[in-house]
C-alpha positions as CSV (number, residue, x, y, z in Angstrom):
1,M,15.3,-21.1,3.1
2,K,18.0,-18.6,3.3
3,K,16.7,-14.8,3.4
4,N,18.1,-12.2,1.0
5,V,20.6,-9.8,2.5
6,F,19.1,-6.4,2.4
7,I,22.0,-4.8,0.6
8,K,24.6,-4.8,3.5
9,T,24.4,-4.7,7.2
10,I,22.3,-2.3,8.9
11,V,24.1,0.1,11.1
12,A,22.6,0.3,14.7
13,V,20.2,3.1,14.9
14,T,17.9,3.9,17.7
15,L,14.7,4.6,15.8
16,G,12.0,4.1,18.3
17,L,9.7,1.9,16.5
18,G,8.3,-0.9,18.6
19,L,8.3,-4.7,17.5
20,H,4.5,-4.7,17.8
21,A,2.3,-7.3,16.4
22,C,-0.8,-6.8,13.9
23,N,-2.9,-5.6,16.9
24,D,-0.8,-2.3,17.4
25,D,-2.3,0.0,20.1
26,G,-2.1,3.7,20.8
27,D,1.0,3.2,22.8
28,D,3.0,2.3,19.5
29,P,6.2,4.5,19.7
30,V,5.8,6.1,16.3
31,N,8.2,8.8,15.1
32,N,8.4,12.5,14.9
33,L,9.5,14.8,12.2
34,P,13.3,15.0,12.7
35,E,14.7,18.5,13.7
36,E,18.5,17.1,14.4
37,P,20.5,15.0,12.5
38,L,19.6,11.4,13.4
39,I,23.0,9.6,12.8
40,T,26.3,11.2,13.8
41,S,28.5,8.2,13.5
42,P,31.3,8.9,10.4
43,V,30.7,7.4,7.1
44,E,34.4,5.9,6.7
45,N,33.6,4.1,3.2
46,D,31.3,2.9,0.6
47,E,30.0,-0.1,2.9
48,A,29.3,2.4,5.8
49,A,27.3,4.8,3.5
50,F,25.3,2.0,2.3
51,A,24.6,0.7,5.5
52,L,23.2,4.2,6.7
53,L,20.9,4.4,3.9
54,N,19.7,0.7,4.7
55,S,18.6,2.2,8.2
56,A,16.3,4.7,6.7
57,W,14.3,1.5,5.3
58,R,13.7,0.5,8.9
59,P,10.8,2.9,9.9
60,Y,9.2,2.3,6.4
61,Q,9.4,-1.5,7.0
62,T,6.9,-1.1,9.7
63,L,4.5,0.4,7.1
64,S,4.1,-3.0,5.4
65,S,1.6,-4.0,7.6
66,T,0.3,-0.5,8.6
67,F,-0.6,0.5,4.8
68,T,-3.0,-2.7,5.1
69,S,-5.0,-1.2,7.6
70,L,-4.8,2.4,6.4
71,I,-5.1,1.9,2.5
72,D,-7.2,-1.1,2.4
73,T,-9.3,-1.1,5.2
74,P,-11.1,2.3,4.8
75,V,-12.6,1.5,1.5
76,D,-15.8,-0.5,0.1
77,G,-14.2,-3.8,0.1
78,F,-12.8,-4.4,3.3
79,T,-13.4,-4.7,7.2
80,S,-11.5,-5.3,10.4
81,F,-11.9,-7.8,13.3
82,L,-8.5,-6.2,14.8
83,G,-9.3,-5.4,18.8
84,K,-12.3,-4.2,20.0
85,E,-15.1,-1.9,18.6
86,D,-13.2,1.2,19.9
87,D,-9.9,0.0,18.4
88,D,-8.2,2.1,15.6
89,C,-8.5,-0.4,12.7
90,T,-12.1,-0.9,13.5
91,F,-12.7,2.7,13.3
92,A,-10.8,2.9,9.9
93,A,-13.2,0.0,8.6
94,Q,-16.2,2.2,9.4
95,I,-14.3,5.3,7.9
96,K,-14.3,7.1,11.2
97,I,-10.6,8.0,11.0
98,E,-9.7,11.4,13.0
99,Y,-6.1,12.8,13.8
100,T,-5.9,10.5,17.1
101,N,-6.0,7.5,15.1
102,L,-2.8,5.0,15.3
103,Y,-2.6,4.3,11.3
104,P,-2.2,7.8,9.9
105,R,0.0,8.8,13.0
106,K,2.3,6.1,12.6
107,T,2.7,6.3,8.9
108,F,3.1,10.0,8.6
109,N,5.7,10.0,11.4
110,A,7.5,6.8,10.1
111,L,7.9,8.3,6.5
112,Y,9.2,11.5,7.8
113,K,11.7,9.4,9.9
114,S,12.9,7.8,7.1
115,I,13.1,11.1,5.3
116,G,15.2,12.5,8.0
117,I,17.6,9.7,7.9
118,V,18.1,9.9,4.2
119,N,18.8,13.7,4.2
120,D,21.4,13.4,7.0
121,A,22.7,10.4,4.9
122,I,22.8,12.5,1.9
123,N,24.7,15.1,3.8
124,Q,27.4,12.7,5.4
125,I,28.1,10.9,2.3
126,K,28.9,14.1,0.4
127,E,31.4,15.2,3.0
128,S,33.0,12.0,3.7
129,A,36.6,11.7,2.5
130,G,36.5,8.0,2.9
131,V,33.6,7.1,0.3
132,T,34.9,6.8,-3.2
133,E,33.2,8.9,-6.0
134,N,31.4,6.0,-7.4
135,G,30.0,4.7,-4.2
136,K,28.9,8.3,-3.5
137,E,27.0,8.5,-6.8
138,Q,25.4,5.1,-6.2
139,A,24.5,5.9,-2.6
140,I,23.0,9.3,-3.4
141,A,21.0,7.8,-6.2
142,Q,19.5,5.4,-3.7
143,A,18.9,7.9,-1.1
144,K,17.0,10.0,-3.8
145,F,14.9,7.0,-4.8
146,Q,13.9,6.2,-1.1
147,R,13.1,10.2,-0.5
148,A,11.0,10.1,-3.7
149,L,9.2,6.8,-2.6
150,Y,8.3,8.1,0.9
151,Y,7.1,11.9,-0.3
152,S,5.1,9.7,-3.0
153,Y,2.9,8.2,-0.2
154,L,3.0,11.5,1.9
155,V,1.5,13.7,-0.9
156,Q,-1.0,11.2,-1.9
157,L,-2.5,10.4,1.6
158,W,-2.0,14.1,2.9
159,G,-1.9,16.4,-0.2
160,E,0.2,19.5,0.6
161,T,2.8,18.4,3.1
162,P,6.2,19.8,4.6
163,L,9.0,19.4,2.2
164,L,12.3,18.8,3.9
165,L,15.4,18.2,2.1
166,E,19.1,17.5,2.9
167,T,19.3,21.4,2.7
168,G,16.8,21.9,5.5
169,G,13.0,22.7,5.4
170,D,10.2,23.9,7.7
171,T,8.6,20.9,9.5
172,K,5.5,23.1,10.0
173,V,5.0,24.6,6.8
174,R,2.8,22.7,4.2
175,R,4.1,23.0,0.5
176,S,1.7,22.9,-2.5
177,I,1.1,19.6,-4.1
178,D,3.0,20.7,-7.3
179,E,5.8,21.5,-5.3
180,V,6.1,18.1,-3.8
181,Y,5.6,16.5,-6.7
182,G,8.1,18.4,-8.6
183,Q,10.7,17.5,-6.1
184,I,9.7,13.7,-6.3
185,V,10.3,13.6,-9.9
186,K,13.5,15.5,-9.5
187,D,14.7,12.9,-7.2
188,L,13.6,10.2,-9.4
189,K,15.1,11.2,-12.7
190,E,18.5,12.0,-11.0
191,A,18.2,8.5,-9.5
192,A,17.3,6.8,-12.8
193,D,20.4,8.3,-14.4
194,V,22.7,6.8,-12.0
195,L,21.1,3.3,-10.6
196,P,22.0,0.1,-12.2
197,S,19.8,-1.2,-15.2
198,G,19.9,-4.7,-13.4
199,N,19.0,-7.8,-15.6
200,G,15.4,-8.3,-14.3
201,L,16.6,-11.2,-12.2
202,T,18.7,-9.0,-9.8
203,S,17.5,-9.3,-6.2
204,P,14.7,-6.5,-6.2
205,V,15.3,-5.1,-2.7
206,I,18.0,-3.4,-4.4
207,P,16.6,-0.1,-6.1
208,T,17.4,-0.1,-9.9
209,K,16.8,2.2,-13.0
210,G,13.7,0.0,-13.6
211,A,12.3,0.7,-10.1
212,A,12.9,4.4,-10.6
213,N,11.3,4.5,-14.0
214,T,8.1,2.4,-12.7
215,L,7.9,4.7,-9.9
216,L,8.0,7.8,-12.0
217,A,5.3,6.3,-14.1
218,R,3.2,6.0,-11.1
219,V,3.8,9.5,-9.7
220,Y,3.1,11.0,-13.2
221,L,-0.1,9.0,-13.4
222,A,-1.4,10.2,-9.9
223,W,0.0,14.0,-10.9
224,G,-1.7,13.6,-13.9
225,N,-5.2,13.1,-12.6
226,N,-4.8,16.7,-10.8
227,P,-4.9,15.9,-7.4
228,L,-7.4,17.7,-5.2
229,T,-5.9,21.1,-3.6
230,Q,-6.7,21.9,0.0
231,Q,-9.4,24.4,-1.4
232,Q,-11.1,21.8,-3.4
233,V,-11.2,19.4,-0.7
234,D,-12.6,22.0,1.4
235,A,-15.2,22.6,-0.9
236,I,-16.5,19.1,-0.9
237,K,-15.7,18.0,2.8
238,D,-19.3,17.5,3.9
239,S,-20.4,16.5,0.4
240,R,-21.3,13.0,-0.6
241,T,-20.6,13.6,-4.2
242,D,-17.2,13.1,-5.8
243,P,-15.5,16.2,-7.5
244,E,-15.3,16.5,-11.1
245,V,-12.6,14.6,-13.2
246,S,-9.8,16.2,-15.1
247,Y,-6.5,15.5,-16.4
248,H,-3.2,17.2,-17.1
249,T,-2.1,15.9,-20.5
250,A,1.6,16.2,-20.4
251,R,2.0,14.5,-17.1
252,L,-0.3,11.7,-18.5
253,D,2.2,11.6,-21.4
254,S,5.1,11.4,-19.0
255,A,3.6,8.4,-17.2
256,I,3.4,6.7,-20.5
257,I,6.9,7.6,-21.5
258,Y,8.2,6.3,-18.2
259,A,6.0,3.0,-18.1
260,D,7.4,2.4,-21.8
261,K,11.0,2.6,-20.4
262,V,10.1,-0.5,-18.4
263,I,8.3,-2.1,-20.9
264,K,10.8,-1.8,-23.5
265,S,13.6,-2.7,-21.7
266,N,12.9,-6.2,-21.9
267,L,14.1,-6.7,-18.4
268,Y,10.8,-7.6,-16.8
269,S,8.0,-9.8,-17.8
270,L,4.7,-11.3,-16.1
271,L,5.3,-14.6,-14.4
272,P,3.6,-17.5,-16.2
273,D,1.4,-18.2,-13.1
274,F,0.1,-15.2,-11.0
275,R,0.0,-17.6,-8.0
276,N,3.8,-17.7,-7.8
277,L,4.2,-14.2,-6.9
278,W,3.3,-14.7,-3.3
279,G,4.7,-16.4,-0.4
280,R,8.2,-16.9,1.1
281,A,9.3,-19.3,-1.3
282,N,8.5,-16.9,-4.1
283,E,9.8,-13.6,-2.6
284,S,11.9,-11.0,-4.1
285,R,12.7,-12.4,-7.3
286,G,12.6,-11.4,-11.0
287,P,11.4,-10.9,-13.9
288,E,8.2,-9.6,-12.3
289,Q,9.1,-8.1,-8.9
290,I,10.6,-4.9,-9.6
291,F,11.1,-3.7,-6.3
292,T,10.4,-5.4,-2.6
293,I,10.6,-4.5,1.0
294,H,12.8,-6.8,2.8
295,H,11.6,-8.7,5.9
296,D,13.5,-10.8,8.4
297,G,10.4,-11.1,10.3
298,D,9.1,-10.2,14.2
299,G,12.0,-9.8,16.5
300,I,14.6,-9.4,13.9
301,D,13.6,-6.5,11.7
302,Q,11.4,-3.4,12.9
303,Q,8.3,-5.2,13.1
304,G,8.0,-8.0,10.5
305,N,5.4,-7.8,7.7
306,H,1.9,-8.7,9.2
307,Q,0.0,-9.0,5.9
308,A,0.0,-12.6,6.2
309,H,-1.0,-12.6,9.8
310,C,-3.8,-10.1,9.3
311,A,-5.1,-12.2,6.2
312,S,-5.4,-15.1,8.4
313,H,-3.8,-15.5,11.7
314,N,-5.5,-18.7,12.5
315,P,-6.4,-20.5,9.2
316,W,-7.6,-23.8,10.8
317,D,-10.2,-22.1,13.1
318,E,-13.1,-21.1,10.6
319,E,-14.9,-19.4,13.4
320,E,-11.8,-17.1,14.3
321,P,-12.2,-14.2,11.9
322,A,-9.0,-12.6,10.2
323,H,-8.0,-9.2,11.3
324,I,-8.5,-7.8,7.8
325,Q,-11.0,-9.4,5.5
326,P,-12.8,-9.0,2.3
327,V,-16.6,-7.9,3.4
328,H,-18.3,-10.0,0.3
329,T,-17.1,-12.4,-2.4
330,Y,-16.7,-9.7,-5.2
331,D,-20.2,-10.8,-6.8
332,W,-19.0,-8.3,-9.6
333,W,-15.7,-10.3,-10.2
334,P,-16.2,-13.0,-12.8
335,D,-16.1,-16.4,-11.0
336,D,-14.0,-17.8,-13.7
337,D,-11.2,-15.5,-13.4
338,P,-8.6,-17.6,-11.6
339,R,-7.3,-14.6,-9.6
340,K,-10.5,-14.5,-7.7
341,A,-10.2,-17.9,-6.3
342,F,-6.8,-17.3,-5.3
343,S,-7.2,-13.4,-4.1
344,V,-10.5,-14.2,-2.2
345,L,-9.9,-17.3,-0.3
346,T,-13.3,-19.3,0.6
347,E,-11.6,-22.5,1.5
348,L,-8.0,-24.0,2.4
349,K,-7.0,-27.4,3.1
350,N,-4.8,-28.1,6.1
351,P,-1.8,-30.2,4.7
352,V,-1.0,-31.4,8.0
353,D,-4.3,-33.5,8.6
354,D,-5.7,-32.8,5.0
355,S,-8.6,-31.3,6.6
356,L,-10.8,-28.7,4.4
357,H,-11.6,-25.4,5.9
358,I,-14.4,-23.1,4.7
359,Y,-14.5,-19.7,5.2
360,N,-18.0,-18.2,4.3
361,W,-21.3,-18.2,6.0
362,P,-22.1,-19.1,8.5
363,Y,-18.9,-19.3,9.9
364,S,-16.8,-16.1,8.7
365,L,-16.1,-14.0,5.7
366,P,-13.3,-15.1,2.9
367,H,-9.8,-14.5,3.7
368,N,-7.3,-12.2,1.9
369,G,-5.6,-15.3,0.0
370,K,-2.6,-13.0,-1.2
371,G,-1.6,-12.9,2.4
372,V,-2.0,-16.6,3.2
373,D,1.3,-18.1,2.0
374,R,0.9,-21.3,0.2
375,S,4.3,-21.7,-1.3
376,Y,5.7,-24.7,0.9
377,Y,4.7,-27.2,3.1
378,N,2.7,-25.9,6.0
379,S,3.5,-22.3,5.1
380,E,-0.2,-21.5,5.5
381,Y,0.3,-21.9,9.2
382,L,4.0,-21.1,9.7
383,T,4.2,-17.7,8.0
384,Q,1.6,-16.4,10.2
385,L,4.1,-16.9,13.2
386,T,7.0,-15.6,11.5
387,N,5.8,-12.7,9.6
388,D,8.9,-12.8,7.3
389,V,7.6,-12.3,3.9
390,D,8.9,-9.6,1.7
391,R,6.3,-7.0,0.6
392,I,6.1,-6.3,-3.2
393,E,6.2,-2.7,-3.4
394,I,6.3,-2.4,-7.3
395,R,5.8,-5.3,-10.0
396,Y,5.6,-5.3,-13.7
397,A,2.1,-5.6,-14.0
398,E,1.7,-1.9,-12.4
399,A,3.8,-0.6,-15.5
400,L,1.3,-2.2,-17.8
401,L,-1.7,-0.8,-16.2
402,T,-0.2,2.3,-15.6
403,K,0.4,2.7,-19.2
404,A,-3.1,1.6,-20.3
405,E,-4.9,3.9,-17.8
406,A,-2.9,7.0,-19.2
407,L,-3.8,6.1,-22.8
408,V,-7.4,5.5,-22.1
409,Q,-7.6,9.0,-20.1
410,L,-6.0,10.6,-22.9
411,G,-8.3,9.1,-25.5
412,R,-5.3,7.5,-27.4
413,D,-4.5,4.3,-29.1
414,N,-7.1,2.0,-27.5
415,A,-5.7,-0.9,-29.3
416,E,-2.5,-0.4,-27.7
417,A,-4.2,0.0,-24.2
418,T,-6.4,-3.1,-24.9
419,G,-3.2,-5.1,-25.8
420,L,-1.5,-4.1,-22.4
421,I,-4.8,-5.3,-20.4
422,N,-4.8,-8.5,-22.4
423,Q,-1.3,-9.4,-21.6
424,I,-2.4,-9.6,-17.9
425,R,-5.7,-11.0,-18.5
426,R,-3.7,-14.0,-20.7
427,R,-1.5,-14.6,-17.9
428,A,-4.7,-14.7,-15.6
429,Y,-6.6,-17.1,-17.5
430,G,-3.9,-18.8,-19.3
431,D,-5.4,-18.2,-22.8
432,A,-6.7,-15.4,-25.1
433,D,-10.3,-16.6,-24.9
434,H,-11.1,-13.8,-22.2
435,N,-9.2,-11.1,-24.1
436,L,-11.1,-7.9,-24.5
437,A,-12.0,-6.5,-28.1
438,S,-11.2,-2.6,-26.7
439,V,-11.4,-1.2,-23.4
440,T,-13.1,1.8,-21.5
441,L,-11.7,3.4,-18.4
442,K,-14.0,1.1,-16.3
443,D,-12.5,-2.0,-17.8
444,V,-8.8,-0.5,-16.7
445,Q,-10.3,0.3,-13.2
446,D,-11.6,-3.3,-12.7
447,E,-8.3,-4.9,-13.9
448,W,-6.3,-2.9,-11.4
449,E,-8.7,-4.4,-8.6
450,Y,-8.8,-8.1,-10.1
451,E,-4.9,-8.0,-10.2
452,F,-4.0,-5.9,-7.2
453,Q,-6.6,-6.7,-4.7
454,Y,-5.0,-6.4,-1.1
455,E,-1.7,-4.9,-2.3
456,Q,-2.3,-1.5,-0.8
457,H,-3.8,0.1,-4.2
458,R,-7.5,0.5,-3.6
459,W,-7.7,3.9,-1.6
460,L,-5.1,5.3,-3.9
461,N,-6.8,4.3,-7.0
462,L,-10.3,5.7,-5.8
463,T,-9.0,8.8,-4.8
464,R,-7.0,9.3,-8.0
465,W,-10.1,8.2,-10.1
466,K,-12.2,10.6,-8.1
467,N,-14.9,8.0,-7.4
468,L,-14.2,7.3,-3.9
469,L,-17.6,8.3,-2.7
470,S,-19.7,6.8,-5.4
471,T,-17.8,3.5,-5.2
472,V,-18.5,3.1,-1.5
473,L,-22.1,4.5,-1.8
474,T,-23.2,2.4,-4.8
475,L,-21.6,-0.8,-4.0
476,V,-21.5,-1.5,-0.1
477,P,-25.4,-1.3,0.0
478,T,-25.4,-4.4,-2.4
479,Y,-23.1,-6.4,-0.4
480,T,-24.8,-9.5,1.6
481,Y,-24.1,-8.4,4.8
482,Y,-25.3,-4.9,4.6
483,D,-29.0,-6.1,4.6
484,E,-30.9,-5.2,7.8
485,Q,-31.3,-9.0,8.7
486,F,-27.8,-9.0,10.2
487,A,-27.9,-6.0,12.3
488,D,-29.1,-8.2,15.6
489,P,-26.8,-11.0,16.5
490,D,-29.7,-13.0,17.8
491,N,-31.5,-12.9,14.2
492,V,-31.8,-16.0,11.9
493,A,-30.7,-15.0,8.8
494,T,-30.6,-16.8,5.4
495,V,-27.5,-16.7,2.9
496,N,-27.7,-18.7,-0.2
497,G,-30.4,-21.1,1.2
498,I,-28.5,-21.6,4.6
499,E,-30.4,-20.5,7.7
500,H,-28.3,-19.6,10.8
501,K,-28.0,-17.4,13.8
502,V,-26.3,-14.1,12.9
503,G,-24.0,-14.0,16.0
504,A,-21.5,-11.3,17.1
505,V,-19.2,-11.5,14.0
506,F,-21.6,-11.2,11.3
507,A,-23.5,-8.3,13.2
508,R,-20.2,-6.6,13.4
509,Y,-19.5,-7.0,9.6
510,H,-23.0,-5.4,9.1
511,K,-22.2,-2.4,11.3
512,H,-19.1,-1.8,9.4
513,L,-20.7,-1.8,6.3
514,R,-23.4,0.5,7.4
515,G,-20.7,2.6,9.0
516,K,-18.8,3.1,5.7
517,V,-22.0,4.4,4.0
518,E,-23.0,6.5,6.7
519,N,-19.9,8.2,7.5
520,I,-18.1,8.6,3.8
521,K,-17.9,11.9,2.8
522,G,-15.7,14.4,0.7
523,R,-13.1,14.9,3.7
524,N,-12.2,11.2,3.2
525,Y,-10.1,12.1,-0.1
526,R,-7.5,12.7,2.7
527,F,-6.5,11.7,6.1
528,P,-6.0,14.0,8.8
529,I,-2.9,15.7,9.9
530,P,-2.1,13.5,12.9
531,Q,-0.4,13.9,16.1
532,G,3.4,13.2,16.5
533,A,5.3,10.4,18.5
534,A,4.6,11.6,21.9
535,F,1.0,12.4,21.0
536,E,1.9,16.0,20.8
537,D,0.5,18.5,18.2
538,L,3.0,18.8,15.1
539,G,1.9,22.2,14.6
540,I,1.3,21.8,10.9
541,R,-1.2,24.2,9.6
542,P,-3.9,24.3,8.2
543,Q,-5.5,21.0,9.2
544,N,-7.1,18.9,6.3
545,P,-10.5,20.2,5.7
546,G,-13.4,18.2,7.8
547,Y,-11.1,17.2,10.5
548,G,-10.4,18.9,14.2
549,E,-7.3,20.7,14.6
550,P,-4.8,18.4,16.5
551,V,-4.2,19.1,20.0
552,A,-1.4,17.3,22.5
553,S,-2.8,14.4,24.5
554,N,-1.3,11.8,27.0
């Protein structure tokens, strides 16, 4: 099928991001904070302005894969079989991330690379004599949407962070969380005033008013949960107890207001079948997908989207573990929820020879089903090779859950919050028989996981709710392969009545689960400020609490 065109032709820009496979190593040339203008070719017309902005997406494209390792892996429910035991992703799976780790390093630098291109583009577009006034207005609105998106990840993952705008900024000085969020909100409001409304069916690779408003709701929800300051993280950096929960009423009110703008626009809705959100045949289309990150695949865009590759890179070999896997079958997830069987894949039929492949003890763990494309003939295998499926950044279900969460946290209108949750549950089950009569915060939190498993929300959710430590410390010891019988690969273990030699794969799963429990502590509410592109010290101080000060290395 023909791929969507990512707005306009991307200008030729050297960004230094390698076309690496899922197993990125420490030599991956990630990007440094920009100090000079990144693009010097003149912006002669509207087309050139939008092409310049498209180039800013390219560093961010590489994070479609990286977010899986950084946001999904270092929590309770995932492990990694990517690389050797001293690989960056296996360290993430054991919550052993330090400032030298590839994934924070790549993410931090790529986000600032995109920000640098956006800032330079705003200045060039403003000064251009060839870009029409309408072109300038639309292009700058798109630029501000991009910048806000990039900063929204920086402030959630690292807290206080340098704030660089088209007017300049210090690359070494960390600005307060409120300053960063304030700039994000300012950018998004200005973008939302200008961006087109779309019709719910407009290609979601193009930012729209709906995308800006949903991102505003996301941002206000995170900000309204009173993110931890540097001092607060420092106070718990060695603790095994979560910090106290508190809310900012006005910001949660704003989360509701902007979620409502999306909900009441009547431009978006849940697809009747949850399964039809995923895969190349279903990519980047309304009315549920609000904003997506376009991918043409390896060797064409910057890196391709390796979420499919990481979920099941060789689906017809049960004994070949996936790069990133669920470490249990979500026993607390109701078996009759159709999302469970789709999202946590325990079996898959090969359409070529009609063989059934089982992903469970004693062969391997389940696979992340959303990464396994089942949308066209033999796509289960073909998309593992091409890595060209667009990533869903924002979808309508998020607006519903955001509003429901804010309502419950404020203690308001439980009936409305329940109705929002039940919209999602009705779609999931196909009927109203599983609707809830009322919802608690725990119900809302569970619904986030049921609906968004393997969509790079888990770490962000747990840190927002301030239950990261308790979740890992409470749930992980209950998982099957945490049991000591799996510590020795030569042991014979019993699972569901099946006896089998543990083997190296399950012993590794066991080690990762034990590592999560042994290593989790308060410092993990943030990632460390990493090294730069050439493994240099970026000079950003202070480092996040509990991590060593970065030093240059070869």
